FILUM-199669 format. One record per residue (C-alpha): z, y, x; residue in three letters. Coordinates in Angstrom, 3 decimals. Each point is the difference from the previous one (the first is absolute). Example, Ala and Ser with C-alpha at 12.3 -4.5 7.8 and 13.67 -1.06 7.14 Angstrom:
up;north;east;type
7.800;-4.500;12.300;ALA
-0.660;3.440;1.370;SER
This chain:
up;north;east;type
-98.345;4.274;36.972;PHE
-2.176;2.267;1.958;ALA
-2.475;-0.933;2.909;VAL
0.846;1.600;3.619;SER
-2.509;2.448;1.033;ALA
-3.049;-1.213;2.562;GLY
0.859;-3.513;-1.433;ALA
-2.019;-2.355;-2.337;ALA
2.251;-1.523;-2.686;ALA
-0.272;-3.349;1.149;THR
1.093;1.245;3.499;ASP
2.950;1.692;-0.463;LYS
2.187;0.829;-3.345;VAL
2.954;2.559;-0.308;ALA
2.098;-0.776;-2.624;LEU
2.282;2.891;-1.507;LYS
2.752;0.059;-2.647;ASP
0.098;2.597;-2.781;GLU
0.836;2.913;2.134;THR
-2.858;-0.609;2.429;GLY
2.005;-1.506;2.869;LYS
-2.045;-2.721;1.954;VAL
2.485;-3.187;-0.039;HIS
-2.512;-2.602;1.050;THR
-3.211;0.080;2.027;VAL
-2.053;-3.349;-0.089;GLN
-3.400;-1.403;0.877;GLY
-1.966;-0.013;3.651;LYS
2.187;1.882;1.652;LEU
-0.818;-1.016;3.805;GLY
0.859;-1.995;2.411;LYS
2.973;0.744;2.567;VAL
1.166;-1.417;3.277;ALA
3.322;-1.454;1.375;GLY
1.585;-2.560;1.159;ALA
2.790;-0.210;-2.853;THR
0.044;0.797;-3.724;ALA
2.427;2.662;0.736;GLU
-2.347;1.415;2.420;GLU
-2.878;-0.398;-2.235;ARG
1.730;1.475;-2.771;ALA
0.486;3.291;1.867;ILE
-3.560;0.293;0.738;ASN
-0.987;-0.717;-3.484;ALA
1.812;2.863;-1.589;LEU
-2.160;2.084;2.130;ASP
-2.748;-0.744;-2.301;LEU
1.608;1.228;-2.750;VAL
1.867;3.089;0.987;GLY
-2.688;2.431;-2.106;LYS
0.857;-1.847;-2.968;ASP
3.634;-0.102;0.130;PHE
0.675;3.441;1.593;GLY
0.747;-0.542;3.765;PHE
-1.844;0.822;3.163;ALA
0.882;-3.356;2.083;LYS
2.347;-2.591;-0.421;ALA
1.704;-0.153;3.542;SER
3.200;2.036;0.086;GLY
0.007;0.141;-4.192;ASN
0.320;-4.168;-0.581;PHE
2.428;-2.651;1.259;LYS
-0.373;-3.561;-0.817;VAL
2.649;-1.567;-2.278;LYS
-1.311;-3.637;-0.323;ALA
-2.890;-1.913;-0.176;SER
-0.840;-3.731;-1.464;HIS
-3.558;-1.810;-0.680;ASN
-0.412;-1.387;-3.747;ASP
-1.428;-3.289;-1.085;GLU
-3.474;0.958;0.963;ASN
0.817;1.403;3.423;GLY
-0.087;4.005;-1.066;LEU
2.205;1.758;2.068;ALA
2.301;2.720;-2.195;HIS
1.639;2.270;2.413;THR
2.578;2.660;-1.575;LYS
0.764;2.937;1.915;LEU
2.415;2.678;-0.385;ASP
-1.098;3.728;0.167;GLN
2.252;1.667;2.539;VAL
0.613;3.237;1.550;ILE
1.608;0.884;3.294;ASN
0.181;-3.858;0.199;GLY
2.054;-0.093;-3.124;ILE
-0.943;-1.679;-3.267;LYS
-0.772;1.974;-3.213;VAL
1.550;-1.532;-2.753;MET
-2.173;-1.891;-2.552;ASP
-3.306;0.810;1.589;ARG
-1.712;-3.328;1.209;GLN
-3.567;-1.073;0.533;MET
-1.294;-3.645;0.194;ILE
-3.136;-0.929;1.749;VAL
-1.935;-3.098;-0.735;HIS
-1.890;-1.476;2.526;GLU
-1.903;-3.166;0.755;LEU
-0.424;-0.554;3.971;LYS
-0.889;3.774;0.255;GLY
-1.952;0.368;-3.316;ASP
1.806;2.638;-2.148;VAL
-0.228;-0.907;-3.742;GLN
2.721;2.853;-1.425;GLY
2.385;2.333;0.820;VAL
2.846;0.365;-2.666;THR
2.811;2.885;0.457;GLY
1.640;3.252;-0.708;ASP
-0.178;2.562;2.793;PHE
1.078;3.502;0.041;ALA
-0.605;2.733;2.305;ALA
3.840;1.531;0.319;LEU
1.292;2.775;2.379;THR
3.479;-1.212;1.372;PRO
3.066;2.328;-0.284;ASN
1.932;-1.379;3.027;ALA
-0.287;-2.355;2.795;THR
3.845;-0.505;0.434;LYS
2.451;-1.221;-2.109;ALA
3.189;2.296;-0.551;ASP
2.184;-2.908;-1.365;LEU
-0.037;-3.477;1.211;ASN
-0.434;-3.242;-2.019;GLY
3.733;-0.320;-1.005;VAL
0.348;3.341;-0.816;GLN
-2.934;-0.307;-2.371;ALA
1.547;-3.333;-1.189;THR
3.250;1.594;-0.902;ASP
-1.685;2.740;-1.900;LYS
-1.958;-2.681;-1.818;ALA
2.770;-1.992;-0.839;ILE
2.032;3.047;-1.356;ALA
-2.847;1.026;-2.162;SER
0.317;-3.282;-1.972;THR
3.516;0.756;-0.832;GLY
0.641;-3.665;0.712;PHE
3.496;-0.222;1.866;THR
0.520;-3.888;0.224;GLY
-1.263;-2.863;2.194;GLN
-3.815;-0.273;0.511;LEU
-1.444;-3.012;-0.266;SER
-1.745;0.169;3.619;ARG
0.110;2.615;2.601;PRO
-1.946;3.072;-0.846;ALA
-3.409;0.214;2.168;THR
-1.914;3.505;1.049;SER
-3.496;0.480;1.447;GLU
-1.412;3.348;1.321;LEU
-3.274;0.932;-1.769;THR
-2.169;2.624;-1.454;TYR
-0.064;0.525;-3.670;VAL
-2.828;1.910;-1.646;ALA
1.136;2.869;-1.766;GLN
-3.320;2.139;-1.528;GLY
-1.992;0.698;3.569;ASN
3.354;-0.314;1.921;LYS
1.161;-2.909;1.897;ALA
3.619;-0.049;0.122;VAL
2.442;-1.237;2.295;LEU
2.092;-2.597;-1.787;ALA
2.103;-3.138;0.075;TYR
-0.662;-2.749;-2.308;LYS
3.681;-1.552;-1.175;VAL
0.355;-3.097;-1.367;ASN
3.056;-0.539;-2.134;VAL
1.167;-3.170;-1.718;ALA
2.932;-0.712;-2.133;TYR
1.203;-2.365;-2.836;ASN
1.513;2.056;-2.828;ASP
1.450;-1.165;-3.306;ALA
-1.443;2.945;-1.783;VAL
-2.916;1.042;2.040;GLU
-1.361;-2.338;2.879;PRO
-2.424;1.939;2.638;ALA
-2.425;-0.737;2.823;ASN
-0.705;3.616;0.857;TRP
-3.114;1.234;1.616;GLN
1.620;3.856;1.305;ILE
-1.996;2.280;1.933;VAL
2.056;2.611;1.925;VAL
-1.587;2.942;2.033;ASP
0.487;-0.659;3.377;ALA
0.665;3.968;0.772;VAL
2.004;1.349;-3.127;SER
1.769;-3.354;-0.919;GLY
-1.389;0.667;-3.813;ASN
-0.817;-2.774;-2.323;ILE
-3.930;0.036;-0.398;ILE
-0.091;-3.032;-2.608;SER
2.274;-2.917;-1.146;SER
-1.612;-3.241;-1.692;ILE
1.900;-2.713;-1.369;ASN
-2.285;-2.947;0.545;THR
2.423;-2.360;-1.913;ILE
-2.250;-1.444;-2.948;ASP
1.762;0.445;-3.201;HIS
-1.167;-2.749;-2.485;VAL
1.361;2.231;-3.222;ALA
-2.637;0.681;0.701;GLY
5.826;-30.234;6.743;THR
1.652;2.519;-1.678;GLY
0.239;1.637;-3.111;VAL
-1.388;3.991;-0.442;GLY
0.593;3.143;-1.948;VAL
-1.786;-1.449;-2.934;LEU
1.646;-3.383;-0.161;GLY
-3.324;-1.692;1.886;ASP
0.586;-2.759;2.874;THR
-1.956;0.482;2.931;LYS
0.247;-1.263;3.492;THR
1.161;1.919;3.011;ILE
0.354;-0.587;3.591;GLN
3.289;0.308;1.394;THR
2.290;-0.653;3.041;THR
2.868;-2.082;0.728;LEU
2.630;1.495;1.801;VAL
3.676;-1.364;1.075;SER
-0.401;-2.136;-3.164;GLY
-1.288;2.404;-2.679;SER
-2.983;1.093;-0.564;TYR
-1.707;3.656;0.074;GLN
-2.728;1.982;-1.650;LEU
-2.022;0.024;3.642;LYS
-3.344;-1.008;-0.072;ASP
-1.218;-0.450;3.847;THR
-3.079;-2.579;-1.133;SER
-2.288;3.092;-0.575;ARG
1.042;2.363;2.928;ILE
2.493;-1.064;2.953;ALA
1.773;3.546;-0.952;ALA
0.303;-1.187;-3.473;GLY
-0.081;0.950;-3.571;ILE
4.039;0.575;-0.607;ILE
1.700;1.211;-2.970;THR
3.728;1.352;-0.202;TYR
1.893;0.613;-2.874;ASP
1.562;3.895;-0.062;MET
2.607;-1.089;-2.733;LYS
-0.130;3.240;-1.707;ASN
0.389;2.087;3.164;GLY
-2.014;2.329;1.788;THR
0.523;-0.467;3.577;THR
0.245;-3.507;1.140;SER
-2.232;-3.581;-0.723;GLY
2.054;-3.169;-0.085;TYR
-1.646;-3.397;0.527;ASN
-0.817;-2.019;-3.482;TYR
1.299;-3.767;0.399;THR
-0.264;-2.930;-1.675;ASP
1.786;-3.505;0.873;THR
-2.802;-2.214;-1.865;ASP
-3.187;2.110;0.454;ASN
-0.451;0.241;-3.936;VAL
0.091;3.508;-0.552;TRP
1.231;0.141;-3.660;ASN
2.787;2.359;-0.290;ASN
-0.963;2.305;-2.910;THR
2.359;2.734;0.902;THR
-0.438;0.601;3.785;ALA
-3.035;-1.841;1.124;GLN
-2.942;0.640;-2.156;ARG
-0.918;3.590;1.346;ALA
0.133;-1.380;3.452;GLY
-2.170;-3.340;-1.033;VAL
-2.785;2.513;-1.328;ASP
-0.132;2.434;2.558;ALA
-0.075;-2.705;2.659;HIS
-2.798;-2.264;-1.596;PHE
-2.107;3.277;-0.619;TYR
0.229;1.011;3.286;ALA
-1.445;-2.884;1.079;GLY
-2.744;0.233;-2.569;ALA
-0.907;3.431;1.291;VAL
-0.234;-0.709;3.489;TYR
-1.898;-3.589;-0.841;ASP
-2.560;2.938;-1.894;TYR
-0.280;2.367;3.304;TYR
-0.025;-3.279;2.010;LYS
-3.125;-1.085;-1.583;GLY
-1.502;3.391;0.704;LEU
0.776;-0.565;3.323;GLY
3.077;1.977;0.766;ARG
3.407;-1.146;1.584;ASN
2.856;1.362;-2.058;SER
-0.330;3.671;-1.379;TYR
-0.665;1.498;3.409;ASN
-2.458;-2.886;1.545;ASN
2.605;-0.875;2.439;ALA
2.240;-2.201;-1.331;GLY
2.983;2.176;-0.714;SER
2.348;-1.656;-2.272;ALA
0.359;0.969;-4.090;ILE
3.391;0.937;-1.060;TYR
0.927;0.271;-3.494;SER
3.630;1.118;-1.148;TYR
0.818;-0.553;-3.604;THR
2.725;1.188;-2.281;HIS
-0.215;3.331;1.205;TYR
2.511;2.251;-1.654;SER
1.198;-0.300;-3.610;SER
-2.495;0.197;-2.917;GLY
-2.616;1.472;2.504;TYR
-3.428;0.213;-1.660;ASN
-2.049;-0.028;3.232;ASN
-1.788;-2.093;2.562;ALA
-1.425;1.526;3.399;TYR
-1.152;-0.641;3.388;TRP
2.111;2.677;2.128;ASP
-2.178;-0.373;3.129;GLY
1.632;-3.034;1.498;ALA
0.903;-2.291;-2.900;GLU
-0.009;-0.719;-3.775;MET
2.733;1.102;-2.140;VAL
0.336;-1.299;-3.744;TYR
2.458;1.118;-2.289;GLY
1.430;-1.746;-3.256;ASP
-1.041;2.093;-2.705;GLY
1.893;1.346;-2.737;ASP
-1.157;-2.707;-2.541;GLY
-1.487;2.684;-2.261;VAL
-2.830;1.646;2.331;THR
-0.148;-2.705;2.443;PHE
1.190;-3.618;0.578;ARG
0.515;-1.072;3.646;SER
-3.029;1.629;1.903;LEU
-0.585;-2.877;2.425;SER
-1.329;-1.991;-3.384;GLY
-3.108;1.597;-0.003;GLY
-2.792;-1.497;2.291;LYS
-2.124;3.194;-0.088;ASP
2.990;2.294;0.762;VAL
0.419;-2.219;3.235;VAL
-3.560;0.136;0.741;ALA
-0.369;3.682;-1.044;HIS
3.102;1.212;2.429;GLU
-1.207;-2.407;2.945;LEU
-3.211;1.414;-0.170;THR
1.480;3.515;0.906;HIS
0.824;-1.876;3.043;ALA
-3.461;-0.789;0.848;VAL
-1.235;2.976;-0.871;THR
2.549;1.681;2.214;GLU
-1.363;-1.811;2.895;THR
-3.897;0.079;-0.904;THR
-1.110;3.485;-1.417;SER
3.700;1.156;-0.113;ALA
-0.855;2.263;-3.210;LEU
1.812;3.039;0.052;VAL
2.422;-0.136;-3.494;TYR
-1.128;3.239;-1.654;SER
-2.954;1.211;-1.783;ASN
-3.146;-1.862;-0.110;GLN
0.869;-2.354;3.069;SER
3.489;-0.587;-1.608;GLY
-1.739;-1.338;-3.528;ALA
-2.384;-2.057;2.227;LEU
3.270;-1.339;1.741;ASN
1.624;-1.196;-3.245;GLU
-3.574;-1.085;-1.534;SER
-0.653;-2.134;2.800;TRP
3.445;-1.829;-0.424;SER
-0.704;-0.485;-3.881;ASP
-3.367;-1.437;0.911;ALA
0.819;-2.673;2.226;GLN
3.069;-0.599;-2.317;ALA
-2.291;-0.567;-2.640;SER
-2.106;-2.586;2.440;VAL
3.352;-1.889;1.234;VAL
1.274;-0.046;-3.541;ASP
-3.360;-0.210;-2.053;GLY
1.088;-1.552;-3.468;ASP
-0.508;3.511;-1.661;ASP
-0.933;3.872;0.934;TRP
3.661;0.864;-0.185;LEU
2.268;1.061;2.304;ILE
3.759;-0.644;-0.222;GLY
-0.137;-1.378;-3.428;GLU
2.173;-3.091;0.984;ASP
3.089;2.241;0.835;VAL
-0.495;3.548;-1.970;TYR
2.003;0.118;-3.360;THR
1.098;-3.806;-0.218;PRO
0.507;0.472;-3.784;ASN
-3.261;1.615;-0.882;THR
-2.591;-2.743;0.067;ALA
-3.906;0.816;1.295;GLY
0.580;3.683;1.799;ASP
-0.050;0.532;3.542;ALA
0.214;2.983;2.540;LEU
-3.798;0.463;0.438;ARG
-3.212;-1.288;-0.970;SER
-2.863;-0.788;2.360;MET
-2.471;-0.525;-2.940;SER
1.264;3.311;-2.040;ASN
1.929;2.470;1.596;PRO
0.269;2.097;-2.517;ALA
2.527;-2.342;-1.878;ALA
2.658;0.899;2.633;TYR
-0.942;3.666;0.412;GLY
-2.753;-0.192;2.673;GLN
-3.390;1.548;0.240;PRO
-2.608;-1.993;0.270;ALA
-2.876;2.333;1.216;THR
0.221;3.106;2.178;MET
-0.685;1.773;-3.271;SER
3.551;-0.531;-0.904;ALA
1.237;0.319;3.886;TYR
3.700;1.425;-0.037;VAL
1.116;3.100;2.453;ASN
3.400;-0.017;0.099;THR
2.500;0.676;2.688;THR
2.449;-2.681;-1.416;SER
0.015;-3.649;1.312;ASP
-1.472;1.013;3.332;ASN
-3.050;1.262;-1.533;GLY
-0.188;-2.460;-3.013;GLY
-0.275;-3.361;2.182;VAL
1.283;-1.939;-2.897;HIS
-2.501;1.715;-2.282;THR
-3.278;0.253;1.378;ASN
0.060;-3.173;1.570;SER
-1.464;-1.151;-3.299;GLY
-3.193;1.232;0.960;ILE
-0.594;-2.176;3.136;PRO
1.689;-2.931;-2.241;ASN
-2.675;0.226;-2.642;LYS
-2.670;0.121;2.739;ALA
1.547;-3.121;1.476;PHE
0.230;-1.804;-3.461;TYR
-3.462;1.031;-0.849;ASN
-1.566;-1.588;3.399;PHE
2.219;-3.379;-0.321;ALA
-1.316;-0.223;-3.569;THR
-3.100;0.922;0.744;ALA
-0.599;-2.621;2.787;ILE
2.576;-2.599;-1.398;GLY
1.996;-0.315;2.955;SER
3.611;1.761;0.731;ARG
-0.005;-2.168;2.934;THR
-3.168;1.583;1.898;ILE
0.863;3.665;-1.751;ALA
3.449;-0.402;1.850;GLY
-1.552;-0.849;3.406;LYS
-2.453;2.894;-0.076;ILE
3.189;2.385;-1.086;TRP
1.803;-1.462;3.417;TYR
-2.874;0.221;2.088;THR
-0.641;3.653;-0.889;ALA
3.733;0.837;0.586;SER
-0.033;-1.718;3.017;ARG
-3.057;1.041;1.703;ASP
-1.616;3.141;-1.679;TYR
2.995;2.062;-1.504;MET
2.057;2.489;1.777;THR
3.192;1.470;-1.114;SER
-1.300;2.995;-1.950;SER
-2.882;-1.806;-1.738;THR
-0.518;1.076;-3.401;ASN
-1.950;-1.415;-2.933;PHE
-3.196;0.967;1.038;ALA
0.878;-1.557;3.420;GLY
1.273;-3.030;-1.806;ALA
-3.018;-0.544;-1.871;ARG
-2.258;0.211;3.524;ALA
2.757;-2.275;1.983;ALA
-0.420;-2.443;-2.720;THR
-3.530;-0.114;-0.051;LEU
-0.282;-0.176;3.919;SER
2.379;-3.367;-0.239;ALA
-2.202;-1.619;-2.758;THR
-2.981;0.955;2.401;ALA
1.698;-1.519;2.818;ALA
1.275;-3.314;-1.787;LEU
-3.070;-0.361;-2.319;TYR
-2.903;2.473;0.664;GLY
-0.841;3.481;-1.220;SER
-2.941;-1.896;-2.542;THR
2.343;-2.488;-1.398;SER
1.059;-0.098;-4.086;THR
3.770;0.641;1.102;TYR
-1.301;3.390;1.768;TYR
-2.062;1.408;-3.014;THR
2.862;-1.191;-2.034;ALA
2.694;2.029;2.090;LEU
-1.995;3.156;-0.273;LYS
0.179;-0.167;-3.923;THR
3.472;-0.801;0.033;ALA
0.599;3.414;1.733;TRP
-2.596;1.881;-1.624;SER
1.618;-1.053;-3.257;ASN
3.165;1.348;0.796;VAL
-1.563;3.279;1.401;GLY
0.603;-0.619;3.585;VAL
-3.615;0.797;1.293;ASN
């Protein structure tokens, strides 16, 4: 890190990533006025404008959301705007307590807009986005579009961010497609589907208690004991478009051929809900939304994924995978993608994408805490002892464990399933050093909720988790010291 010019180290510190770009300014930044956290946040940004590269906050930022953490500290997220239009993946977070500004996290870029008015409308942009996927079937939900600017070098290109989602037996997708609002050209496309390849009886034959609902004389896999909207599990009957209610007349779900995948998906979704409820979160989006799970997707499908609205599980081909809902850590991993989507919203590419993957692995290792492996219960059922990934030894499954082995690649959205091994190892280092996965998971969650933006990179993640640790346990705690060592030992400083 580098100390800002003219400020003592104890007063103000600007943290930079390996490229020299400031991602966090913290310390005694000053007092600001304002009747609301939103007003104070705009005023607070003026205190750090020189550090991040803007002259004034007014006209450059728009408040997105604000909330107070357990200590009363307000965390206010703001989007960078040009001509009143949001700049995609350029955000700031102001951390202040009753006007006392304690830090600012973010990513600002000085950009020159290429246009102020779109030549295409949202419908036209959506049509071009759908056409670019090559998919001609029925979408799983209506496509949406949002006018935005996207950074291209030092230019801000006016564009539409289009979401296109569909379930397909070969390649399901939840596309985020950016369409140039002037030319109609496709600027970028990212499929955010997370590919794993990367009482009832469950997939492994174990018996568990599940919450169901009696409807017209038979029971359904619908749990309203946790949230009014329900945790609801459906059977796709090896199709790709429709889900059907599981039913059972005696509420003993022991049909080995049809019910086991549903039992596990239902039970584990409840377990993940309970875990996040313990962290103070009400469902994946903190708004009490229903959690939908769809099992028996397609035929022999070796994957499970969160598609932006629901969980989908394949049955596996019996060789590479068995029914994927049988992995508690798989369910926790995928539902954590939903949590990330509604907290930091980490972009699913390059370092931010690797963090997105790693945060899911980390929380999965807390929810399913009997080992440090990911996917071991469902991966290669005929081979004992293996897994998809290892938090303790990433190299065992082809992942780097330190920055010295970081893989630069254009495949897999910039190696999101490969380079996630580095922050995974940092989490393992930290959790084992302090002797608590639970505390480590709480810090990781708080960091994503309060201190990370959509473009946070590895250096920013280190700063974010340290900030979360300081907020929860103090910067003089043994946890804080252990966390610094954990990140340093994987080469992230």
